[in-house]
KOLLUM-303241 format. One line per 4 residues: number of its first residue (from 1); for each residue x negated, y, z of N, C-alpha, C, O. Coordinates in steps of 0.02 Angstrom, whole numbers. Each point is the difference from the previous one (the first is absolute). Layout:
NUM = X:Y:Z:X:Y:Z:X:Y:Z:X:Y:Z ~ ...
END
This chain:
1 = -5983:-5026:1525:-30:-52:-42:-75:-3:9:-31:-53:-7 ~ 1:111:23:-73:0:9:-21:-45:58:-49:-37:-5 ~ 87:41:60:-15:-43:57:11:-74:-17:-36:-43:24 ~ 85:31:-65:14:-69:-20:-58:-29:-40:-21:-57:10
5 = -6:98:-56:-56:-22:-40:-61:-14:44:-34:-50:-8 ~ 21:96:55:-56:-9:46:9:-63:41:-47:-38:12 ~ 109:26:10:14:-59:40:-14:-64:-40:-30:-47:26 ~ 52:46:-89:-12:-59:-41:-75:-9:-15:-24:-56:-2
9 = -11:110:-8:-73:-5:-11:-35:-28:62:-46:-40:-7 ~ 69:60:66:-30:-26:61:16:-74:9:-41:-38:26 ~ 100:16:-49:17:-70:4:-45:-42:-46:-9:-60:13 ~ -18:90:-64:-44:-36:-45:-65:-20:35:-32:-49:-20
13 = 11:88:70:-64:-13:33:-3:-69:32:-45:-39:-16 ~ 93:21:61:-4:-68:28:10:-55:-51:-27:-55:7 ~ 66:69:-60:11:-51:-51:-65:-16:-36:-19:-58:-9 ~ -16:111:-13:-62:-10:-37:-54:-30:46:-38:-43:-22
17 = 35:66:84:-48:-29:47:15:-74:13:-45:-41:4 ~ 110:24:2:18:-70:9:-21:-43:-59:-25:-56:9 ~ 35:82:-69:-22:-37:-60:-75:-8:0:-26:-53:-17 ~ -10:106:35:-73:-2:1:-25:-53:49:-45:-39:-16
21 = 73:37:76:-21:-48:51:17:-71:-23:-41:-46:8 ~ 101:37:-36:21:-67:-22:-45:-26:-56:-23:-57:3 ~ 10:99:-54:-41:-22:-56:-71:-14:22:-31:-49:-20 ~ 4:94:63:-69:-11:25:-4:-66:39:-49:-36:-7
25 = 99:22:48:-1:-61:39:3:-62:-44:-36:-48:10 ~ 80:50:-61:6:-56:-46:-66:-11:-38:-21:-57:-8 ~ -10:111:-14:-63:-6:-36:-56:-26:46:-45:-36:-23 ~ 48:54:86:-52:-21:47:2:-76:11:-52:-32:4
29 = 112:5:1:7:-71:17:10:-44:-61:13:-60:6 ~ -18:89:-66:3:-40:-60:-62:-44:-6:-54:22:19 ~ 61:-82:-44:-59:-43:-9:-47:29:-52:21:34:-47 ~ -86:-47:56:-49:25:-48:-46:50:33:20:39:42
33 = -82:-40:-62:-51:45:25:-15:53:-53:-27:-17:-52 ~ 45:80:64:-13:52:-50:-74:4:-19:-16:13:-58 ~ -28:-22:106:-72:4:-14:-20:-55:-50:-39:13:-46 ~ 65:-73:56:-17:-54:-46:31:11:-69:-30:-18:-51
37 = 91:48:50:32:14:-64:-41:52:-39:-6:-5:-60 ~ -20:54:95:-39:54:-33:-67:-26:-24:-20:13:-57 ~ -15:-50:100:-68:-22:-15:-3:-65:-39:-49:-15:-33 ~ 103:-25:37:1:-64:-34:-16:-57:47:-27:10:54
41 = 43:-70:-75:-10:-59:42:-73:-19:9:-16:-40:44 ~ -28:68:-85:-71:-17:4:-38:46:47:-61:-8:9 ~ 94:56:22:-33:47:44:-24:-34:63:31:-48:24 ~ -85:72:3:-28:-28:62:39:26:60:36:49:-5
45 = -43:-84:61:34:21:61:-24:68:24:39:39:27 ~ -103:-24:-39:-26:65:20:32:56:-41:18:53:26 ~ -10:-65:-91:32:50:-43:73:9:19:26:56:1 ~ 6:-112:14:71:5:19:8:38:66:46:40:7
49 = -91:-52:40:3:35:64:-10:75:-9:34:41:32 ~ -82:-22:-75:-12:71:-14:60:32:-33:18:57:17 ~ 13:-92:-64:59:28:-34:58:7:48:36:50:-3 ~ -26:-99:48:55:6:49:-11:60:45:46:36:16
53 = -109:-26:5:-15:58:42:10:65:-38:23:49:29 ~ -39:-49:-93:10:60:-41:73:18:-8:20:58:2 ~ 21:-110:-10:72:11:-8:37:8:66:59:16:1 ~ -94:-26:55:32:5:65:42:-59:19:43:5:44
57 = -55:-62:-76:41:-59:14:-18:-34:66:38:-42:25 ~ -95:60:4:-20:-30:64:32:35:60:-2:-26:55 ~ 31:85:-66:32:37:55:64:-34:22:31:-36:-40 ~ -9:48:102:64:-27:23:58:27:-42:-5:52:-33
61 = 60:-88:36:59:18:-41:24:71:14:11:38:-46 ~ -4:-20:110:26:66:17:-47:55:-22:23:53:-21 ~ -88:-65:25:-48:51:-23:6:10:-75:0:56:-25 ~ 5:-111:-12:7:4:-73:65:35:-19:1:41:-45
65 = 54:-58:81:64:32:-14:-3:74:13:26:40:-39 ~ -56:-21:95:-6:71:16:-41:38:-51:18:55:-21 ~ -73:-85:0:-42:32:-51:38:8:-66:-5:51:-34 ~ 42:-103:16:38:2:-62:54:54:1:6:39:-47
69 = 32:-35:102:53:51:5:-30:70:2:27:46:-30 ~ -83:-39:65:-32:66:4:-26:23:-67:11:57:-21 ~ -45:-102:-14:-28:18:-66:56:17:-50:-6:46:-40 ~ 61:-84:44:53:8:-50:43:61:13:13:39:-46
73 = 10:-30:109:50:51:14:-28:64:30:31:53:-5 ~ -89:-56:35:-30:60:29:-52:32:-45:-3:61:-7 ~ -39:-103:-23:-54:26:-43:16:-7:-74:-38:23:-43 ~ 95:-57:27:20:-9:-70:-55:-32:-42:-9:16:-59
77 = -28:-60:91:-53:-38:-34:28:-69:-18:3:-44:43 ~ 16:36:-105:31:-63:-21:-52:-55:-12:18:-58:-7 ~ -81:76:4:-53:-49:-8:-10:-21:-72:30:29:-46 ~ -72:-78:37:-16:-27:-66:21:-73:-5:7:-35:50
81 = 3:13:-111:16:-70:-12:-60:-43:19:-57:15:-17 ~ 70:-69:54:-55:-45:20:-28:-38:-59:-59:-19:0 ~ 100:9:-51:-23:-40:-56:-36:41:-53:-53:-20:-25 ~ 81:78:8:-28:41:-54:-40:59:25:-40:28:-37
85 = 50:-8:100:-34:59:27:28:66:-24:-28:53:16 ~ 84:-54:-53:31:61:-26:45:30:54:31:-36:39 ~ -28:102:-37:43:35:48:72:-19:-10:26:1:-56 ~ 8:-20:111:71:-20:-5:43:60:-18:48:-7:-38
89 = -65:66:63:39:60:-16:-3:15:-75:51:17:-30 ~ -110:-24:0:-6:11:-72:38:-52:-39:30:15:-52 ~ -30:-77:76:37:-53:-34:75:13:2:34:-11:-50 ~ -9:35:107:71:15:5:19:57:-47:53:-2:-32
93 = -95:52:27:13:56:-47:4:-25:-72:37:27:-40 ~ -75:-79:25:0:-27:-68:59:-45:-13:31:4:-54 ~ -13:-47:103:51:-51:-11:71:24:14:47:-22:-33 ~ -39:68:81:67:20:22:42:31:-57:58:-19:-6
97 = -85:65:-35:42:30:-53:31:-52:-46:57:9:-22 ~ -92:-63:6:28:-51:-45:59:-36:33:50:-14:-32 ~ -57:-2:96:55:-32:36:59:48:6:57:-22:-6 ~ -70:86:18:53:49:5:38:7:-66:62:1:-1
101 = -99:2:-54:32:7:-65:45:-61:-14:57:8:-21 ~ -84:-67:34:39:-61:-12:61:-3:44:54:-19:-23 ~ -61:38:87:57:-1:46:53:51:-19:59:-15:3 ~ -80:74:-24:48:52:-19:38:-21:-62:61:10:-4
105 = -95:-40:-45:35:-24:-60:50:-54:18:56:1:-25 ~ -76:-49:67:46:-54:18:61:25:39:55:-22:-14 ~ -66:67:62:57:25:39:46:44:-43:60:2:12 ~ -89:32:-61:40:42:-45:45:-44:-44:59:14:-8
109 = -88:-67:-20:40:-46:-41:55:-32:43:57:-7:-22 ~ -75:-13:83:49:-31:44:58:47:14:58:-22:0 ~ -72:86:12:53:48:15:42:15:-60:62:3:4 ~ -94:6:-62:37:19:-61:45:-57:-23:54:13:-27
113 = -74:-75:38:41:-57:-22:45:-26:56:58:-14:-11 ~ -85:8:72:37:-32:54:58:41:26:54:-28:12 ~ -62:94:-4:54:41:28:60:2:-48:56:-11:23 ~ -65:24:-88:58:-2:-45:35:-69:-2:61:-4:-4
117 = -101:-50:8:31:-66:2:45:-7:61:55:-27:-4 ~ -79:50:61:40:-4:61:63:43:-3:53:-20:24 ~ -58:80:-54:58:43:-8:52:-32:-45:60:0:16 ~ -82:-27:-72:46:-33:-46:34:-59:34:60:-10:-8
121 = -99:-29:45:29:-58:34:52:20:51:51:-35:8 ~ -63:91:27:49:22:51:63:29:-32:56:-15:22 ~ -65:55:-74:58:31:-33:43:-54:-34:61:5:0 ~ -93:-55:-29:35:-54:-35:2:-63:43:-11:-55:-25
125 = 26:64:89:-1:-57:47:45:-57:-23:57:10:-21 ~ -85:-71:25:35:-62:-16:18:-6:-74:39:-44:-19 ~ -67:86:-23:9:-6:-72:-63:-30:-31:-49:-14:35 ~ 51:5:-101:-57:-32:-32:-63:42:5:-55:-26:3
129 = 63:94:-1:-59:43:7:-34:-11:68:-61:-2:5 ~ 102:-5:47:-27:-13:67:-36:-67:1:-55:-5:27 ~ 86:-46:-55:-31:-67:0:-65:0:-40:-49:-31:20 ~ 49:66:-77:-61:3:-41:-57:35:37:-56:-24:0
133 = 71:80:32:-51:37:37:-29:-41:57:-60:0:12 ~ 103:-36:23:-23:-40:56:-40:-61:-23:-46:-22:34 ~ 64:-5:-92:-40:-55:-28:-70:25:-18:-50:-33:13 ~ 47:93:-43:-65:30:-17:-41:11:64:-60:-13:2
137 = 93:37:51:-35:11:63:-24:-65:30:-55:-4:26 ~ 97:-48:-30:-19:-65:28:-60:-29:-38:-47:-27:31 ~ 48:32:-97:-57:-24:-40:-62:40:16:-54:-29:7 ~ 61:95:0:-58:42:13:-33:-15:67:-61:1:5
141 = 102:-15:45:-28:-13:66:-26:-71:7:-38:-15:46 ~ 57:-29:-93:-20:-70:4:-64:-15:-39:-35:-48:15 ~ 20:89:-66:-59:-13:-42:-64:21:37:-5:58:20 ~ -42:-103:-10:-65:20:30:-37:48:-47:-3:-10:-60
145 = -24:63:89:-33:51:-41:-61:-28:-37:-14:21:-56 ~ -23:-67:88:-59:-27:-32:18:-42:-61:-35:0:-51 ~ 91:-38:56:22:-41:-56:24:44:-57:-16:-13:-58 ~ 54:64:74:23:47:-52:-58:36:-32:0:13:-60
149 = -51:3:100:-60:34:-27:-34:-44:-52:-21:25:-52 ~ 14:-89:67:-31:-45:-48:41:-7:-64:-29:-2:-55 ~ 95:-1:61:43:-4:-59:-7:63:-43:-2:-4:-61 ~ 0:62:94:-6:63:-37:-67:4:-37:-4:24:-56
153 = -49:-49:89:-66:-1:-33:1:-45:-61:-26:18:-53 ~ 56:-77:60:3:-47:-56:39:30:-59:-20:-6:-58 ~ 76:39:74:44:26:-54:-30:63:-32:-10:2:-61 ~ -3:49:102:-17:66:-28:-75:8:-14:-19:44:-40
157 = -23:-84:71:-72:7:-11:-27:-54:-46:-35:14:-49 ~ 52:-77:64:-27:-56:-39:37:-9:-66:-30:-5:-53 ~ 98:2:57:39:-13:-60:8:61:-45:-16:-2:-59 ~ 40:57:88:15:59:-40:-58:49:-5:-3:40:-46
161 = -43:-44:93:-58:45:1:20:74:0:-30:42:-34 ~ 82:-27:74:23:69:5:-33:38:57:-14:59:-6 ~ 1:-94:61:-25:33:61:-61:-38:26:-5:-60:-10 ~ -40:96:44:-59:-34:28:18:-47:56:46:13:39
165 = -82:-67:-34:15:-51:51:-31:14:67:23:-25:51 ~ -75:65:-50:-35:13:63:-42:63:-6:-7:29:-53 ~ -20:-9:110:-44:58:1:37:64:15:59:-2:17 ~ -93:57:-23:28:65:15:-24:50:-52:-56:-4:-24
169 = 100:49:7:-16:50:-51:55:52:-4:11:36:49 ~ 24:-32:-105:55:46:-7:64:-26:31:0:-49:37 ~ 55:84:-52:64:-16:30:24:-71:-19:34:-33:39 ~ -52:11:-100:25:-65:-23:-26:-58:43:30:-54:0
173 = -85:64:36:-26:-53:43:45:-12:61:-5:-52:32 ~ 47:101:-16:44:-7:59:68:-29:-17:39:-16:45 ~ -23:10:-109:68:-20:-19:17:-71:23:50:-10:34 ~ -92:-38:-52:15:-70:19:-1:-10:76:46:-32:25
177 = -95:57:12:3:-7:73:62:32:31:30:-28:46 ~ -10:86:-73:59:34:28:64:-40:-14:43:-6:43 ~ -38:-21:-104:59:-40:-16:4:-63:42:54:-21:21 ~ -112:-9:-8:-1:-61:40:15:13:73:28:-43:34
181 = -45:102:-10:7:13:72:63:37:20:14:6:59 ~ 26:17:-107:58:41:17:64:-41:6:51:27:22 ~ -51:-91:-40:62:-38:0:30:-8:70:61:6:8 ~ -103:-18:40:26:-6:69:29:65:25:51:0:34
185 = -83:57:-51:26:65:21:66:16:-33:45:27:31 ~ -39:-44:-95:63:11:-36:57:-39:34:54:27:11 ~ -67:-90:5:51:-41:31:20:27:69:59:4:15 ~ -108:14:26:15:25:67:40:65:-3:47:10:38
189 = -67:36:-83:36:63:-6:70:-9:-27:47:33:22 ~ -39:-78:-70:66:-12:-28:48:-27:53:57:22:5 ~ -80:-70:34:42:-29:52:16:50:55:57:4:23 ~ -107:36:-3:11:49:53:45:57:-24:44:23:37
193 = -54:-1:-99:42:53:-28:72:-22:-4:46:38:16 ~ -35:-99:-39:69:-27:-4:33:-1:68:57:19:8 ~ -94:-43:42:28:-5:68:16:70:27:54:10:29 ~ -100:37:-38:11:68:26:59:34:-36:41:33:32
197 = -38:-42:-98:53:32:-38:69:-29:18:49:37:2 ~ -46:-101:11:65:-31:18:25:28:66:60:9:9 ~ -106:4:38:20:29:64:26:71:-9:48:20:33 ~ -81:18:-77:17:71:-8:63:8:-42:42:43:14
201 = -34:-83:-66:56:8:-47:67:-8:36:49:29:-21 ~ -48:-68:74:63:-11:36:15:56:51:51:-3:35 ~ -95:53:-30:9:54:49:57:46:-20:20:4:-58 ~ 7:31:108:57:44:-11:-18:59:-46:41:19:-42
205 = -100:9:50:-17:59:-40:-8:-18:-74:10:43:-43 ~ -27:-105:27:-3:-21:-70:71:-4:-29:13:21:-56 ~ 33:-49:96:70:-3:-22:28:70:-9:37:13:-47 ~ -55:33:93:24:69:-5:-28:34:-62:37:36:-35
209 = -101:-47:21:-31:31:-60:34:-25:-63:12:40:-46 ~ 4:-102:43:34:-27:-59:71:28:-5:25:14:-55 ~ 8:-6:113:69:27:0:1:73:-24:49:23:-28 ~ -104:13:40:-4:70:-22:-16:6:-74:-1:55:-27
213 = -12:-111:-6:-14:2:-71:-72:10:-18:-16:18:-57 ~ -30:-29:106:-71:6:-15:-20:-55:-49:20:-58:9 ~ -58:75:-62:-21:-52:-49:-33:-59:33:-37:7:49 ~ 50:-67:-75:-25:-61:30:-76:-1:5:-28:-22:50
217 = -7:46:-103:-73:2:2:-26:43:56:-49:-17:33 ~ 82:74:-22:-21:44:55:14:-31:68:-38:9:47 ~ 94:-44:-42:16:-34:63:-53:-52:17:-21:-6:57 ~ 0:-32:-108:-48:-54:12:-69:28:16:-31:-21:49
221 = 8:68:-89:-69:24:7:-7:51:57:-43:-7:43 ~ 86:58:-43:-8:55:47:23:-18:70:-29:22:49 ~ 82:-62:-44:29:-15:66:-21:-70:25:-29:-6:54 ~ 45:-45:-92:-12:-68:24:-75:-16:4:-24:-21:52
225 = -12:30:-108:-71:-18:0:-40:43:48:-44:-26:35 ~ 58:90:-33:-38:44:45:8:-20:73:-48:1:38 ~ 109:-20:-19:12:-19:70:-21:-71:15:-1:-20:59 ~ -16:-19:-109:-23:-67:12:-75:-9:-11:-25:-56:-6
229 = -10:113:3:-71:-3:-18:-46:-22:57:-56:-24:-13 ~ 77:31:75:-46:-13:56:-25:-72:-1:-61:-10:5 ~ 103:-41:-10:-28:-69:-5:-43:-10:-62:-49:-37:1 ~ 68:71:-56:-39:-6:-62:-69:30:9:-50:-29:-23
233 = 46:86:56:-64:32:13:-43:-44:44:-61:-4:-9 ~ 93:-29:58:-38:-46:44:-32:-56:-41:-59:-16:10 ~ 97:-13:-57:-27:-54:-42:-56:27:-44:-51:-33:-8 ~ 60:93:-20:-52:30:-43:-64:11:39:-54:-18:-24
237 = 59:47:83:-60:12:40:-34:-63:21:-62:-5:-3 ~ 101:-45:25:-29:-64:20:-34:-35:-59:-54:-28:6 ~ 88:30:-64:-28:-32:-60:-66:34:-20:-48:-34:-17 ~ 46:100:19:-61:35:-20:-57:-15:49:-57:-10:-21
241 = 72:9:85:-51:-18:49:-27:-70:-10:-60:-12:6 ~ 105:-34:-23:-22:-69:-13:-41:-4:-64:-48:-39:-4 ~ 67:78:-46:-37:-2:-63:-72:23:9:-46:-26:-32 ~ 36:75:76:-68:24:11:-46:-55:26:-59:-1:-16
245 = 87:-44:56:-41:-54:26:16:-68:-30:-33:-49:17 ~ 83:46:-62:22:-64:-26:-14:-11:-73:27:-47:-30 ~ -69:89:0:-17:-9:-70:-61:-44:-9:-29:-3:-55 ~ 9:-32:107:-62:-39:-2:2:-53:-55:-48:-9:-37
249 = 104:-28:34:5:-54:-48:0:27:-71:-35:-26:-44 ~ 73:80:32:3:29:-67:-68:29:-20:-21:-8:-58 ~ -12:40:104:-65:29:-16:-51:-55:-14:-46:9:-40 ~ 54:-66:73:-46:-56:-13:15:-31:-69:-47:-15:-37
253 = 111:6:21:18:-30:-65:-22:44:-58:-28:-24:-49 ~ 41:89:55:-15:46:-54:-69:34:6:-17:45:-38 ~ -22:-68:87:-69:25:11:0:76:3:-37:34:-35 ~ 80:-7:78:3:72:12:-40:15:63:18:-24:54
257 = -71:63:-59:-40:16:60:35:50:45:-17:60:0 ~ 66:-84:38:36:42:47:-11:-23:71:-44:-41:14 ~ 84:69:32:-8:-16:71:14:-73:14:-34:-30:42 ~ 82:1:-77:16:-71:12:-57:-45:-17:-19:-43:41
261 = -9:51:-100:-57:-42:-20:-61:16:44:-40:-45:15 ~ 32:107:5:-55:20:44:3:-39:66:-51:-24:24 ~ 110:19:5:8:-35:64:-6:-75:-9:-31:-33:42 ~ 61:6:-95:-4:-73:-11:-73:-21:-10:-21:-52:26
265 = -16:91:-65:-71:-16:-10:-37:1:67:-44:-42:12 ~ 61:89:31:-32:4:65:19:-59:44:-42:-26:37 ~ 105:4:-40:21:-58:39:-37:-63:-23:-24:-39:41 ~ 20:30:-106:-35:-59:-26:-74:1:17:-31:-53:11
269 = 2:112:-8:-71:6:16:-15:10:73:-57:12:19 ~ 109:-16:24:-8:12:72:-31:68:14:-39:8:47 ~ 57:41:-88:-25:69:11:47:33:50:45:38:-18 ~ -56:-53:83:46:19:52:12:76:4:56:22:12
273 = -108:17:-22:6:72:6:49:27:-52:41:44:16 ~ -43:-68:-76:45:22:-53:72:-22:16:47:39:-8 ~ -39:-100:32:67:-25:17:31:42:55:59:18:-4 ~ -98:-2:55:25:39:56:21:71:-22:55:22:15
277 = -99:12:-50:15:68:-21:57:1:-51:43:43:3 ~ -43:-91:-49:53:-3:-50:68:-11:32:49:31:-20 ~ -45:-75:70:63:-13:34:24:61:39:59:15:0 ~ -105:19:32:18:61:37:25:54:-49:49:34:14
281 = -82:-28:-69:19:50:-50:70:-14:-27:40:46:-8 ~ -25:-109:-5:67:-18:-25:53:11:54:56:19:-16 ~ -74:-31:79:48:13:54:16:75:5:58:18:11 ~ -108:24:-19:11:72:1:44:21:-59:45:41:7
285 = -59:-69:-66:40:17:-59:73:-20:9:45:37:-18 ~ -34:-97:46:69:-24:11:35:45:51:60:14:-7 ~ -96:7:59:30:43:51:21:67:-31:53:27:17 ~ -95:0:-61:18:63:-33:60:-9:-45:42:45:-6
289 = -36:-103:-26:59:-14:-41:63:2:42:51:28:-21 ~ -53:-58:80:58:0:44:15:71:26:58:17:11 ~ -109:24:-2:10:69:21:36:39:-55:47:38:13 ~ -68:-48:-75:33:33:-57:73:-23:-5:43:41:-15
293 = -30:-105:27:68:-25:-1:43:36:52:57:19:-14 ~ -83:-11:74:38:35:53:13:72:-19:54:26:15 ~ -101:7:-47:10:69:-21:52:5:-56:39:47:-3 ~ -38:-97:-40:50:-2:-54:70:-10:29:50:23:-28
297 = -46:-59:84:65:-8:33:32:68:14:59:11:-14 ~ -99:34:42:25:66:18:21:40:-62:47:40:3 ~ -83:-50:-58:18:35:-62:65:-25:-29:40:38:-27 ~ -29:-103:32:60:-31:-29:61:10:45:55:15:-24
301 = -64:-24:89:56:2:47:-9:62:46:-43:-1:43 ~ 83:53:-53:-7:60:43:13:-13:73:-24:37:43 ~ 61:-90:-28:15:-15:71:-63:-16:38:-6:17:59 ~ -42:-51:-92:-63:-17:34:-40:63:15:-28:8:54
305 = 24:36:-104:-36:63:10:33:42:54:-34:30:41 ~ 100:-28:-42:36:39:50:-10:-29:70:1:37:50 ~ -9:-102:-46:-10:-33:65:-63:27:34:1:16:59 ~ -56:-12:-97:-63:23:29:-1:75:9:-27:25:50
309 = 56:12:-97:2:73:8:47:18:57:-12:49:35 ~ 66:-88:-27:46:13:55:-32:-11:67:13:37:48 ~ -56:-88:-43:-35:-12:63:-46:57:17:-2:22:58 ~ -34:4:-109:-47:54:13:37:63:20:-23:37:44
313 = 82:-22:-76:38:59:17:29:-6:70:3:49:37 ~ 18:-110:-19:27:-10:66:-53:12:54:15:28:53 ~ -76:-50:-66:-54:11:48:-15:74:8:-12:24:55 ~ 14:13:-112:-13:71:4:53:35:42:-16:45:40
317 = 80:-65:-49:53:31:39:-7:-14:74:10:44:42 ~ -28:-106:-25:-10:-19:69:-57:40:32:6:23:57 ~ -61:-15:-95:-57:38:25:19:74:10:-21:32:48 ~ 62:-5:-95:19:70:4:47:12:60:-6:50:35
321 = 53:-97:-24:47:8:56:-34:-13:67:19:27:52 ~ -72:-71:-56:-34:-16:63:-45:56:22:-32:-5:52
END
């Protein structure tokens, strides 16, 4: 497994580099002059020329790309925001924890609600419980999160005055954003869990367990759900990775100073350096999420772990005999 982890970590290198080159290229050819955005439309041509030279905008594309990759990945110099002059690394340290907290709360609610809904729908297939769960999933995946967020603000903040409408503070500030953002995850997990459970429930070993008199709850949880977890884990990991970079709308609506709002503000202000570093950082975070998903596969399914351990043992035997 150690070699497998190293292999996956090495695969992350070309992925992150590809994202870095793509984002840098897009930012380079985007319309707009960063120097004019920083100095304003009233700046003189001489001032603009000096600012472009200071930012390195006069250099050829390949030179700028090389400098950017070198500073970011070799010297770990993330640079400063062109608009505010604040260190990007310090900004990420400030904004990332809020996005992480919000994402963890949303994925937790999605798992706690979505997986049981899918199990119930599979066990009660074609009955009213199955139809009800699937209707809930359909509604959840159809409601736009921004629209639901506005409705929640109107109801719980404006009408009832139970929860804050915006800002950041204690745990209660995360409740409305989490409720608005978890509906899609609940729907996806419910549908995937139902599909996985239906495939497993029809297996021979489930029929054998029931014939031996194993309690139905144990058959469902210990045998069926455990063996159907791999697709569910895939959805969980993908959802969490998307949440890390997809909370931009919710953070904007609820005025949460997280990574999403940080990047959106940079895009609106043409702060290219922040957009580039933020996109690379989110790509790295998503890659690590997928690595954790692959490691969870081995924990859930012993066959996967045995596959890699078997390969390593086979190599050792060949080396010993050779």
